[in-house]
N, CA, C and O atoms as a GROMACS GRO file, in nm:
protein
  288
    1MET      N    1  11.725  28.107  12.700
    1MET     CA    2  11.627  28.108  12.594
    1MET      C    3  11.621  27.968  12.534
    1MET      O    4  11.724  27.904  12.512
    2LYS      N    5  11.503  27.922  12.509
    2LYS     CA    6  11.483  27.786  12.458
    2LYS      C    7  11.517  27.780  12.309
    2LYS      O    8  11.504  27.878  12.236
    3GLN      N    9  11.561  27.662  12.267
    3GLN     CA   10  11.595  27.640  12.126
    3GLN      C   11  11.474  27.663  12.035
    3GLN      O   12  11.489  27.712  11.923
    4GLU      N   13  11.356  27.627  12.083
    4GLU     CA   14  11.235  27.646  12.003
    4GLU      C   15  11.212  27.794  11.972
    4GLU      O   16  11.168  27.830  11.863
    5GLU      N   17  11.244  27.880  12.069
    5GLU     CA   18  11.227  28.024  12.049
    5GLU      C   19  11.328  28.077  11.948
    5GLU      O   20  11.296  28.161  11.866
    6LEU      N   21  11.451  28.027  11.956
    6LEU     CA   22  11.552  28.067  11.859
    6LEU      C   23  11.513  28.021  11.718
    6LEU      O   24  11.529  28.094  11.621
    7ASP      N   25  11.462  27.900  11.710
    7ASP     CA   26  11.416  27.847  11.581
    7ASP      C   27  11.302  27.931  11.525
    7ASP      O   28  11.294  27.955  11.405
    8ARG      N   29  11.213  27.976  11.613
    8ARG     CA   30  11.100  28.058  11.568
    8ARG      C   31  11.148  28.194  11.516
    8ARG      O   32  11.094  28.244  11.417
    9ILE      N   33  11.246  28.253  11.580
    9ILE     CA   34  11.303  28.379  11.530
    9ILE      C   35  11.357  28.357  11.389
    9ILE      O   36  11.332  28.437  11.299
   10SER      N   37  11.430  28.250  11.369
   10SER     CA   38  11.486  28.218  11.238
   10SER      C   39  11.376  28.194  11.135
   10SER      O   40  11.385  28.238  11.021
   11GLU      N   41  11.272  28.124  11.178
   11GLU     CA   42  11.160  28.096  11.088
   11GLU      C   43  11.091  28.225  11.044
   11GLU      O   44  11.059  28.243  10.926
   12LEU      N   45  11.067  28.315  11.140
   12LEU     CA   46  11.003  28.441  11.106
   12LEU      C   47  11.091  28.527  11.015
   12LEU      O   48  11.040  28.595  10.926
   13THR      N   49  11.220  28.522  11.036
   13THR     CA   50  11.312  28.596  10.950
   13THR      C   51  11.309  28.540  10.809
   13THR      O   52  11.309  28.617  10.712
   14ALA      N   53  11.307  28.409  10.796
   14ALA     CA   54  11.300  28.346  10.664
   14ALA      C   55  11.169  28.383  10.593
   14ALA      O   56  11.168  28.411  10.473
   15ILE      N   57  11.060  28.383  10.668
   15ILE     CA   58  10.931  28.420  10.610
   15ILE      C   59  10.934  28.565  10.562
   15ILE      O   60  10.880  28.597  10.457
   16SER      N   61  10.998  28.652  10.641
   16SER     CA   62  11.001  28.795  10.606
   16SER      C   63  11.078  28.820  10.476
   16SER      O   64  11.060  28.925  10.414
   17ARG      N   65  11.161  28.727  10.436
   17ARG     CA   66  11.237  28.742  10.311
   17ARG      C   67  11.151  28.708  10.189
   17ARG      O   68  11.182  28.749  10.077
   18THR      N   69  11.043  28.633  10.211
   18THR     CA   70  10.958  28.594  10.098
   18THR      C   71  10.828  28.675  10.092
   18THR      O   72  10.771  28.694   9.984
   19ARG      N   73  10.783  28.723  10.207
   19ARG     CA   74  10.661  28.805  10.211
   19ARG      C   75  10.667  28.894  10.334
   19ARG      O   76  10.748  28.874  10.424
   20GLU      N   77  10.579  28.991  10.336
   20GLU     CA   78  10.572  29.080  10.452
   20GLU      C   79  10.503  29.007  10.567
   20GLU      O   80  10.403  28.938  10.549
   21LEU      N   81  10.559  29.024  10.687
   21LEU     CA   82  10.500  28.960  10.805
   21LEU      C   83  10.371  29.031  10.844
   21LEU      O   84  10.356  29.151  10.824
   22THR      N   85  10.278  28.954  10.900
   22THR     CA   86  10.156  29.013  10.953
   22THR      C   87  10.191  29.090  11.080
   22THR      O   88  10.301  29.076  11.134
   23GLU      N   89  10.098  29.171  11.126
   23GLU     CA   90  10.123  29.248  11.249
   23GLU      C   91  10.149  29.154  11.367
   23GLU      O   92  10.234  29.182  11.452
   24GLU      N   93  10.076  29.043  11.372
   24GLU     CA   94  10.094  28.947  11.481
   24GLU      C   95  10.234  28.884  11.475
   24GLU      O   96  10.299  28.867  11.578
   25GLU      N   97  10.278  28.850  11.355
   25GLU     CA   98  10.411  28.791  11.338
   25GLU      C   99  10.521  28.892  11.373
   25GLU      O  100  10.621  28.857  11.434
   26GLN      N  101  10.501  29.017  11.333
   26GLN     CA  102  10.597  29.121  11.366
   26GLN      C  103  10.607  29.140  11.517
   26GLN      O  104  10.716  29.155  11.572
   27ALA      N  105  10.492  29.140  11.583
   27ALA     CA  106  10.490  29.156  11.729
   27ALA      C  107  10.557  29.037  11.797
   27ALA      O  108  10.634  29.054  11.891
   28GLU      N  109  10.528  28.916  11.747
   28GLU     CA  110  10.590  28.795  11.804
   28GLU      C  111  10.742  28.800  11.786
   28GLU      O  112  10.816  28.770  11.879
   29ARG      N  113  10.787  28.839  11.668
   29ARG     CA  114  10.930  28.848  11.641
   29ARG      C  115  10.997  28.952  11.731
   29ARG      O  116  11.107  28.930  11.780
   30ALA      N  117  10.930  29.065  11.752
   30ALA     CA  118  10.985  29.170  11.838
   30ALA      C  119  11.001  29.120  11.982
   30ALA      O  120  11.102  29.146  12.047
   31VAL      N  121  10.899  29.049  12.031
   31VAL     CA  122  10.905  28.994  12.167
   31VAL      C  123  11.018  28.893  12.180
   31VAL      O  124  11.094  28.895  12.277
   32LEU      N  125  11.029  28.803  12.082
   32LEU     CA  126  11.133  28.700  12.085
   32LEU      C  127  11.274  28.763  12.075
   32LEU      O  128  11.366  28.719  12.143
   33ARG      N  129  11.288  28.863  11.990
   33ARG     CA  130  11.418  28.930  11.977
   33ARG      C  131  11.457  28.999  12.107
   33ARG      O  132  11.573  28.990  12.148
   34ARG      N  133  11.363  29.067  12.172
   34ARG     CA  134  11.390  29.135  12.299
   34ARG      C  135  11.431  29.032  12.404
   34ARG      O  136  11.524  29.055  12.480
   35LYS      N  137  11.362  28.919  12.407
   35LYS     CA  138  11.394  28.813  12.503
   35LYS      C  139  11.535  28.760  12.477
   35LYS      O  140  11.610  28.734  12.571
   36TYR      N  141  11.572  28.744  12.349
   36TYR     CA  142  11.706  28.697  12.313
   36TYR      C  143  11.811  28.797  12.358
   36TYR      O  144  11.912  28.758  12.416
   37ILE      N  145  11.790  28.924  12.331
   37ILE     CA  146  11.887  29.028  12.370
   37ILE      C  147  11.903  29.032  12.521
   37ILE      O  148  12.015  29.038  12.571
   38ASP      N  149  11.791  29.028  12.593
   38ASP     CA  150  11.797  29.030  12.740
   38ASP      C  151  11.872  28.908  12.794
   38ASP      O  152  11.950  28.920  12.888
   39SER      N  153  11.849  28.793  12.735
   39SER     CA  154  11.916  28.670  12.775
   39SER      C  155  12.066  28.680  12.749
   39SER      O  156  12.147  28.640  12.833
   40PHE      N  157  12.102  28.732  12.633
   40PHE     CA  158  12.243  28.748  12.597
   40PHE      C  159  12.313  28.844  12.693
   40PHE      O  160  12.423  28.815  12.740
   41LYS      N  161  12.249  28.957  12.722
   41LYS     CA  162  12.309  29.056  12.812
   41LYS      C  163  12.326  28.999  12.953
   41LYS      O  164  12.428  29.023  13.018
   42LEU      N  165  12.227  28.924  13.001
   42LEU     CA  166  12.236  28.863  13.134
   42LEU      C  167  12.352  28.765  13.139
   42LEU      O  168  12.428  28.764  13.236
   43SER      N  169  12.365  28.683  13.037
   43SER     CA  170  12.473  28.585  13.031
   43SER      C  171  12.610  28.654  13.031
   43SER      O  172  12.700  28.612  13.103
   44LEU      N  173  12.623  28.758  12.953
   44LEU     CA  174  12.750  28.831  12.947
   44LEU      C  175  12.781  28.898  13.080
   44LEU      O  176  12.895  28.896  13.126
   45THR      N  177  12.681  28.958  13.142
   45THR     CA  178  12.699  29.022  13.272
   45THR      C  179  12.744  28.922  13.378
   45THR      O  180  12.834  28.949  13.457
   46GLN      N  181  12.680  28.805  13.378
   46GLN     CA  182  12.718  28.702  13.475
   46GLN      C  183  12.861  28.656  13.453
   46GLN      O  184  12.933  28.630  13.550
   47GLN      N  185  12.902  28.645  13.328
   47GLN     CA  186  13.038  28.603  13.298
   47GLN      C  187  13.139  28.710  13.343
   47GLN      O  188  13.243  28.677  13.400
   48LEU      N  189  13.107  28.835  13.318
   48LEU     CA  190  13.198  28.942  13.358
   48LEU      C  191  13.206  28.958  13.510
   48LEU      O  192  13.307  29.004  13.562
   49ASP      N  193  13.098  28.922  13.580
   49ASP     CA  194  13.097  28.931  13.726
   49ASP      C  195  13.199  28.838  13.791
   49ASP      O  196  13.239  28.862  13.905
   50VAL      N  197  13.241  28.735  13.721
   50VAL     CA  198  13.339  28.641  13.777
   50VAL      C  199  13.473  28.648  13.701
   50VAL      O  200  13.552  28.554  13.704
   51THR      N  201  13.496  28.761  13.634
   51THR     CA  202  13.618  28.778  13.555
   51THR      C  203  13.718  28.865  13.631
   51THR      O  204  13.681  28.966  13.690
   52TYR      N  205  13.843  28.824  13.628
   52TYR     CA  206  13.951  28.899  13.692
   52TYR      C  207  14.059  28.927  13.588
   52TYR      O  208  14.078  28.850  13.493
   53ILE      N  209  14.128  29.038  13.607
   53ILE     CA  210  14.242  29.073  13.523
   53ILE      C  211  14.367  29.048  13.607
   53ILE      O  212  14.376  29.093  13.721
   54VAL      N  213  14.463  28.977  13.549
   54VAL     CA  214  14.588  28.948  13.619
   54VAL      C  215  14.698  29.031  13.554
   54VAL      O  216  14.722  29.021  13.434
   55ASP      N  217  14.765  29.114  13.635
   55ASP     CA  218  14.872  29.197  13.580
   55ASP      C  219  15.002  29.118  13.573
   55ASP      O  220  15.007  29.001  13.611
   56GLU      N  221  15.108  29.182  13.524
   56GLU     CA  222  15.237  29.115  13.504
   56GLU      C  223  15.300  29.066  13.635
   56GLU      O  224  15.386  28.978  13.631
   57LYS      N  225  15.259  29.121  13.749
   57LYS     CA  226  15.312  29.079  13.879
   57LYS      C  227  15.228  28.968  13.942
   57LYS      O  228  15.260  28.918  14.049
   58GLY      N  229  15.120  28.930  13.874
   58GLY     CA  230  15.035  28.824  13.924
   58GLY      C  231  14.922  28.872  14.013
   58GLY      O  232  14.850  28.790  14.070
   59ASN      N  233  14.905  29.002  14.024
   59ASN     CA  234  14.796  29.057  14.106
   59ASN      C  235  14.664  29.046  14.030
   59ASN      O  236  14.654  29.083  13.913
   60LYS      N  237  14.564  28.995  14.100
   60LYS     CA  238  14.432  28.981  14.039
   60LYS      C  239  14.345  29.100  14.078
   60LYS      O  240  14.339  29.140  14.194
   61THR      N  241  14.277  29.154  13.978
   61THR     CA  242  14.185  29.266  14.000
   61THR      C  243  14.051  29.230  13.937
   61THR      O  244  14.044  29.193  13.820
   62LYS      N  245  13.946  29.241  14.017
   62LYS     CA  246  13.812  29.213  13.966
   62LYS      C  247  13.772  29.319  13.864
   62LYS      O  248  13.800  29.438  13.883
   63VAL      N  249  13.708  29.276  13.757
   63VAL     CA  250  13.660  29.369  13.656
   63VAL      C  251  13.551  29.455  13.718
   63VAL      O  252  13.458  29.403  13.779
   64GLN      N  253  13.563  29.586  13.703
   64GLN     CA  254  13.466  29.680  13.759
   64GLN      C  255  13.379  29.738  13.647
   64GLN      O  256  13.425  29.758  13.535
   65ARG      N  257  13.255  29.763  13.681
   65ARG     CA  258  13.165  29.827  13.585
   65ARG      C  259  13.198  29.975  13.575
   65ARG      O  260  13.231  30.039  13.675
   66LYS      N  261  13.189  30.027  13.454
   66LYS     CA  262  13.203  30.171  13.437
   66LYS      C  263  13.069  30.233  13.472
   66LYS      O  264  12.963  30.180  13.439
   67HIS      N  265  13.076  30.345  13.539
   67HIS     CA  266  12.951  30.414  13.573
   67HIS      C  267  12.904  30.492  13.453
   67HIS      O  268  12.983  30.554  13.382
   68LYS      N  269  12.775  30.489  13.430
   68LYS     CA  270  12.718  30.561  13.317
   68LYS      C  271  12.729  30.710  13.344
   68LYS      O  272  12.704  30.758  13.455
   69LYS      N  273  12.767  30.783  13.241
   69LYS     CA  274  12.774  30.928  13.253
   69LYS      C  275  12.632  30.984  13.239
   69LYS      O  276  12.555  30.939  13.155
   70THR      N  277  12.602  31.082  13.322
   70THR     CA  278  12.471  31.144  13.313
   70THR      C  279  12.485  31.279  13.246
   70THR      O  280  12.581  31.352  13.270
   71ALA      N  281  12.389  31.312  13.164
   71ALA     CA  282  12.391  31.442  13.096
   71ALA      C  283  12.343  31.550  13.190
   71ALA      O  284  12.239  31.535  13.255
   72ASN      N  285  12.418  31.659  13.199
   72ASN     CA  286  12.380  31.771  13.288
   72ASN      C  287  12.327  31.885  13.209
   72ASN      O  288  12.291  31.988  13.266
   0.00000   0.00000   0.00000
């Protein structure tokens, strides 16, 4: 995510503290926030994909994803 986009999120948040945002501003903020969250999740996922746990014997184990439980 670009710094300009992060700055715009901050700017819109500051504006919202002094007045109500217009519908266009609210929509823009929602899009930017979603983009930020998606970017953060991707970065975290990529970091965890190269993470290993080392036990007391020195054995390395790759971090595994937990499977989502499905409701039956």
